[in-house]
N, C-alpha and C positions, 0 to 999 in steps of 0.2 A: 604463579599465573602472570603472564605478560599483559601489560596494559594495551589497550587498542586505541587507535586514533580514529575518530569518526570521519567518514568520507563526506566531504562537501559535494553538492550536486555538480559543481564545475570541475571536479577532479577528472583526470583523463585516465583511460585504461587502454593498455596495448599489450597484448599477449599475457593478460592476467596481471600485469604490473599497474600500479596506480600511483599518481603523484599530483601535486597541485600545479596550477598554472604559474610559471615563473614570473611573468610580467603581470602585475596586479593592475586592473583597470576598473573604471567605474561601471556600474551595472548597465547604464545606457549606452556604453561603448563596447560592451562585451560581445564578442563574436563567437557564436557557437556555445555560449554559456547561458544557463538559465538560473533564475532565482537570485536572491541577494544574500551575500554572506560577507564575512570578514575579508575574503579574498577579492571581492569586487567592490567593496566600499571605498577603498583607497587605491590610488594609482601612482606609479612612479615609472618614468621612462628613462633609460640610460642609453646614450650613444657613445661609442668609443672609436677614436681615430688613432691609428698608429703611423708614425712617420720616423725618419732617421736623418742624421747628418753626421759628417766627419769633422772633427775639430781636435786641436791640441789644447792642453792646459798644464799648469804646474800649480799645485796647491801649496799654500803656506800652512804647515801643520806644526803647532808648538813653536812658532817663530822661525821655523826652518823651511825654506822653499825646496820642494822636491824637484827633480829634473823634469824638464818639459817632456811630455809624451802625448801621443794621440790616441783617440778612441773613435770607434764607429758608434755614436750615441744613438740609442733608441728612445723614442718619445711616445708615451701613451697618454692620451687625454680622454677623460670621461666627463661628459656633461650630463646634467640631470634636469628633469622638469616634470610637472604633474599634468601637463596638458599638451595636446598636439595642435598644430595649426590647421587651417581649412583643408590643406592637402594631406593631412594625416601624418605630418612629420614633426618631430621634436625640433630638429634643425636640419638644414640641407647639408648632407655629408660633404659635398663638394665645396660649399662655402666655408665650412669649418676647416677643411683641408687647406684651402687657400689662405685662411687666417694663420693657421699654424705654420705653413710653409713661409709666409711673410715674416714671421717671428724668428724661426730657426734658420731661415735662409741667410741671414746676416752672419751666422756663426759658421756656416758650411765652409770647410777648407781654410779656417782661420785659427789663430791662436786666441783662445778666449781671454787670456790675460791682457790682451791689447784691444779687445772689443768691448765697447760699452754695453752693459754697466759693469762688466767683469774686469775692466781696467781699474775699477775702484773697490771691488769686493772680491772675495775668494771665489773662484769659479768651481765650486763644489757641485756635485750632481743635485744635492738638496736645494741649493740656491738657484741653479738653472731651472729646476722644476717649478719653484715658486715664481721666478721671473716669468716663465711661460704662462702660468696660470693667471697672474695679475694682468698680463698683456691681453689675454683672451677675453677676460670678463667684460670690458666695455663693448665688445663686438657682438655679444650674444643677444638674441631677441629677448624681450621682456619675458620673465617667467622661467628662463633657462639659466642655469648656473654651472660653473665649473665645480665638479665634485672632487676630482683629483687629477694630478699630473704626475706620471712616473717617468723618470729618466734613468736609463741604464747606460753605464760606461762599458760594460762587458757582460757576457752571459753570466747570470747569477749575481750580478752587482747592480742593484736597482735602488734608487731613492724615490720615495713618493711624497709629494706635497698634497695634503688633504685640506681642501679649502674650508676654513671655519665659517660657514655661512652664518651671517648675522641678521639677515633679512633686509639689509640696507643696500645690497648690491642687486644687479639685474637678476 
């Protein structure tokens, strides 16, 4: 006998299929949902921005520098928060795009090995992702935090920095 999962009042049904709302929101902000349940008692909003830039780098691996080579780098930033502003936004997408573009714009068509801070540290995708995250943090509204930044060097080759939220940042 297969176990069954009870349906909460706010589950959706379309053509006989049912599922829960993907974005969990508070009961007072629920649109088209009725009742109070585990699905409406907690809320988290995520916004994602994707950008790109072209740059060269040469990594030091095991004390040996690889040949310089270029990439079309992809950048995916995810910010998170538990409340929306008066306009119903977690963040203004365009403002976040401008912030990210200001950070990665310094790298576009450059050699990362000669561009601060990567003139002092290895320009790995992991460290590029961390650098972008740290630069974004002070620009965010209160209550919004960087959840993660992913940086891809090539299709299928992505490094993700997950921000270890400590409660002391924005």
